C-alpha positions in Angstrom: 0.0 0.0 0.0 1.6 3.2 -1.1 0.5 6.7 -1.8 0.1 5.7 -5.5 -2.8 3.5 -4.7 -4.8 5.4 -2.1 -8.5 4.8 -2.1 -10.5 8.0 -1.5 -13.5 6.9 0.5 -13.5 9.8 3.0 -12.4 13.4 3.1 -11.5 15.2 6.3 -14.0 17.9 5.2 -16.7 15.4 5.8 -15.9 15.1 9.5 -18.9 16.2 11.6 -18.4 18.8 14.3 -17.0 17.2 17.5 -17.9 19.9 19.9 -18.8 18.5 23.3 -16.9 15.3 22.7 -13.8 14.1 24.6 -11.0 12.0 23.1 -8.0 10.1 24.5 -5.1 9.3 22.2 -1.9 7.5 23.0 1.2 8.9 21.2 -0.9 11.9 20.1 2.1 14.3 20.3 4.3 12.8 17.6 4.3 11.2 14.2 0.9 10.5 12.7 -0.6 10.8 16.2 0.2 14.5 16.1 -1.8 14.9 12.9 -4.7 12.9 14.3 -4.7 15.3 17.3 -4.6 18.3 14.9 -7.7 17.0 13.1 -9.6 16.5 16.3 -8.8 20.0 17.3 -9.7 21.5 13.9 -13.1 19.8 14.1 -13.9 21.4 17.5 -13.3 18.5 19.9 -13.8 19.8 23.4 -10.8 18.0 24.9 -8.0 15.7 23.9 -6.0 13.9 26.5 -2.6 12.8 25.1 -0.8 9.9 26.7 2.9 9.3 26.1 6.3 9.2 27.7 7.9 12.2 26.1 6.4 15.6 27.3 9.0 17.6 25.3 7.4 16.4 22.1 4.1 17.5 23.3 5.5 21.0 23.9 6.8 21.0 20.3 3.5 19.7 19.0 1.6 22.6 20.6 3.5 24.9 18.3 2.8 22.7 15.3 -0.9 22.7 16.0 -0.8 26.5 16.4 1.3 27.2 13.2 -0.1 24.5 10.9 -3.7 24.7 11.9 -4.2 28.3 12.7 -5.3 27.6 16.3 -4.2 30.0 19.0 -1.8 28.7 21.6 -4.3 29.5 24.3 -7.0 27.4 22.5 -4.5 24.4 22.0 -3.6 24.6 25.7 -7.2 24.8 26.8 -8.3 21.8 24.7 -5.3 19.4 25.1 -3.8 17.9 28.2 -0.7 15.7 28.4 -0.4 12.7 30.7 3.0 11.1 31.1 2.9 7.3 30.9 5.2 4.5 29.9 2.6 2.4 28.0 4.9 -0.6 28.4 4.5 -0.6 32.2 1.2 -2.1 33.3 1.3 -0.2 36.7 1.9 3.1 34.9 -1.0 2.4 32.6 -3.3 1.6 35.5 -2.4 4.9 37.2 -3.1 7.0 34.1 -6.3 5.1 33.4 -7.5 5.7 37.0 -6.5 9.4 36.7 -8.6 9.7 33.6 -11.6 8.1 35.2 -11.4 10.6 38.0 -11.2 13.5 35.6 -13.8 12.6 33.0 -17.6 12.3 32.9 -17.6 11.1 29.3 -15.2 9.6 26.7 -16.4 9.5 23.1 -13.2 8.5 21.3 -10.3 6.3 22.3 -7.4 6.0 19.7 -4.8 3.4 20.6 -1.6 4.5 18.8 2.0 4.1 20.0 5.4 2.7 18.8 8.2 1.5 21.2 11.7 0.3 21.0 12.8 -3.3 21.8 13.7 -4.3 25.4 11.8 -6.2 28.0 9.1 -4.2 29.8 8.9 -3.7 33.6 6.8 -6.9 33.8 9.2 -8.9 31.7 7.2 -8.8 28.4 8.9 -8.0 25.2 8.5 -4.2 24.9 7.1 -3.9 21.4 4.3 -6.3 22.4 4.0 -4.7 25.8 3.4 -1.2 24.4 1.5 -2.0 21.2 -0.8 -4.6 22.7 -0.6 -5.1 26.5 -0.5 -1.4 27.5 -3.4 -0.6 25.1 -5.3 -3.6 26.3 -4.9 -2.5 29.9 -5.8 1.2 29.2 -8.8 0.3 27.0 -10.3 -2.1 29.6 -9.9 0.4 32.4 -11.6 3.1 30.4 -14.3 0.8 29.0 -17.0 1.5 31.7 -16.7 5.2 30.9 -16.8 4.6 27.2 -20.0 2.4 27.7 -21.7 5.0 29.8 -20.8 7.7 27.2 -22.3 5.5 24.4 -25.5 5.0 26.5 -25.9 8.7 27.2 -24.9 10.2 23.9 -25.7 7.5 21.3 -22.4 5.9 20.4 -18.7 5.8 21.1 -15.7 4.7 19.1 -12.5 2.7 19.8 -9.9 3.0 17.1 -6.8 0.7 17.2 -3.7 1.4 15.1 -2.4 -1.7 13.3 -0.3 -2.2 10.1 -0.2 -4.2 6.9 2.9 -5.7 8.3 0.7 -7.9 10.5 0.8 -10.2 7.5 4.5 -10.9 8.3 3.4 -12.9 11.4 1.8 -16.3 11.0 1.5 -17.4 14.6 1.6 -16.1 18.2 3.8 -18.3 20.4 2.9 -17.1 23.8 6.1 -18.6 25.3 8.3 -16.3 23.3 6.5 -13.1 24.5 8.6 -13.1 27.6 11.8 -14.2 26.0 14.8 -11.9 26.6 16.5 -13.4 23.5 15.9 -13.0 19.8 13.4 -15.2 18.0 15.0 -14.8 14.6 18.8 -15.0 14.0 19.3 -11.6 12.5 18.5 -8.5 14.5 16.7 -6.6 11.7 14.5 -9.6 10.8 13.8 -10.2 14.5 12.7 -6.7 15.2 10.5 -6.6 12.1 8.9 -9.9 13.2 8.2 -8.7 16.7 6.6 -5.5 15.3 4.4 -7.6 12.9 3.4 -9.8 15.8 2.3 -6.9 17.9 0.3 -5.5 14.9 -1.4 -8.9 14.5 -2.3 -8.7 18.2 -3.9 -5.3 17.6 -6.3 -6.6 15.0 -7.2 -9.7 17.1 -7.8 -7.5 20.2 -10.1 -5.2 18.2 -12.1 -8.1 17.0 -12.3 -9.9 20.3 -13.3 -6.6 22.1 -16.1 -6.0 19.5 -17.2 -9.6 19.9 -17.4 -9.4 23.7 -19.3 -6.1 23.6 -21.8 -7.6 21.3 -22.2 -10.7 23.5 -23.0 -8.4 26.4 -25.6 -6.5 24.4 -23.5 -3.4 24.0 -24.2 -2.4 20.4 -23.3 1.2 20.2 -19.6 1.1 20.6 -17.8 0.8 17.3 -14.4 -0.9 17.6 -12.1 -1.1 14.5 -8.5 -1.3 13.5 -6.6 0.4 10.7 -3.4 0.6 8.8 -2.4 4.3 8.5 -0.2 3.9 5.4 3.5 4.3 4.8 4.1 7.7 6.3 7.7 9.1 6.5 7.5 10.3 10.1 10.2 10.0 12.8 8.9 6.6 13.7 10.3 5.4 10.4 13.8 6.3 11.7 13.8 2.8 13.1 14.5 1.5 9.6 17.8 3.4 9.6 18.7 1.8 13.0 17.8 -1.7 11.6 19.2 -1.5 8.1 21.7 1.5 8.0 21.9 3.4 4.8 19.3 1.1 3.1 16.9 2.0 5.9 17.4 5.7 5.3 16.6 5.1 1.6 13.3 3.5 2.6 12.2 6.6 4.5 13.4 8.8 1.6 11.4 6.8 -0.9 8.2 7.0 1.1 8.5 10.8 1.0 7.5 10.4 -2.7 5.4 7.3 -2.8 3.9 7.0 0.7 0.9 8.5 2.3 0.8 11.9 3.9 0.2 12.3 7.6 -3.2 13.8 6.7 -4.1 10.6 4.8 -3.3 8.6 7.9 -5.3 10.9 10.1 -8.3 10.8 7.7 -8.8 7.1 8.2 -8.5 7.5 12.0 -10.9 10.4 12.0 -13.4 8.4 9.8 -13.4 5.6 12.3 -13.5 8.0 15.2 -16.2 10.3 14.0 -17.9 9.6 10.7 -21.7 8.8 10.9 -21.0 6.2 8.2 -19.5 3.9 10.8 -22.7 3.8 12.7 -25.0 3.8 9.6 -23.1 0.8 8.2 -22.6 -0.9 11.6 -18.8 -1.2 11.1 -17.4 -3.2 13.9 -14.3 -5.5 14.1 -13.2 -4.3 10.7 -9.8 -3.5 9.3 -9.2 -0.4 7.2 -6.5 0.9 4.8 -6.0 4.5 3.5 -8.3 6.2 3.0 -11.2 4.8 5.0 -11.4 1.6 3.0 -12.3 -1.7 4.5 -9.8 -4.4 3.5 -9.0 -8.0 4.2 -6.5 -9.1 6.8 -4.3 -12.2 6.9 -6.2 -15.5 7.7 -4.7 -15.7 11.2 -6.0 -12.2 12.0 -9.5 -13.7 11.5 -8.8 -16.6 13.9 -11.3 -15.8 16.8 -10.0 -18.8 18.8 -6.6 -17.2 18.8 -8.2 -13.8 19.6 -9.8 -15.4 22.7 -6.5 -17.0 23.8 -4.7 -13.8 23.3 -7.2 -12.0 25.4 -7.0 -14.6 28.2 -3.2 -14.6 28.1 -3.1 -10.8 28.3 -5.7 -10.6 31.0 -3.7 -13.1 33.1 -0.4 -11.1 32.6 -2.1 -7.9 33.7 -3.6 -9.7 36.7 -0.2 -10.8 37.8 0.7 -7.2 38.4 -2.6 -5.5 39.3 -4.5 -8.4 40.8 -7.6 -10.4 39.8 -10.5 -8.2 38.8 -8.1 -5.4 37.9 -10.3 -3.9 35.3 -13.3 -3.4 37.6 -11.6 -1.7 40.6 
């Protein structure tokens, strides 16, 4: 999927007014997350809570939102709030989740979006998987009662989970290797790519299992979907340079010409987060590519038995740290 073959099934100009609504976005101060936040602000969101480790990037992003979007600094500061959190640390995620519950009376939009580096997390889980899946699983479940009450009071709510076309590079999830401190693959570059693909597969499985569980409980007005933002040459793509040296730098350079723009990436996220079409078409547990186009995943990403096992494994790992019934405290 490159910029040459974008589908145009949504325009940001079609975004309905978001005044009165509240959003939470992880990694909303950098990369494509920064553009997603910009679009939420431009469409009159009442408040955006941004969760990430690096507050300095949030300070830089405030100037970006001011200069690129024509919003005043005062307006940006009034309608955004930064919450520091290492999404790879289950305890830190619980703290920020509880803080949000104490602050908010509604939550209309949750966008799970973040990219880590490889180490083991504080709980001994491989960090790419810990941030991309376990941290977002924990945060989403802690915030879910608030999302449900918002949907009941205001008609609907959305959960948008960032994935990638690279999920197709993973054809299994071996739970035993998720806590392994050593490489799975022989070569570091291949190993890192595989771990990333595995976490992106988990994102799709999580979105589908969450949608399934909500339906089983009779909650039919929360719309949970995942999406691939496209090939966007942001700072997150600098990882390719670290993995592949000069060749990695050329990849990022090439995508400046053939990849998607950050606004293309944001358009799909905003479609899933705000478009009335999602509710009209009852889009749940689906996977989208740029722009706002439903697409097929790998066969394993459709495996609902694996989705259930992944949920159970993740729930058990979180319970090891936070205790049984952690999501209901």
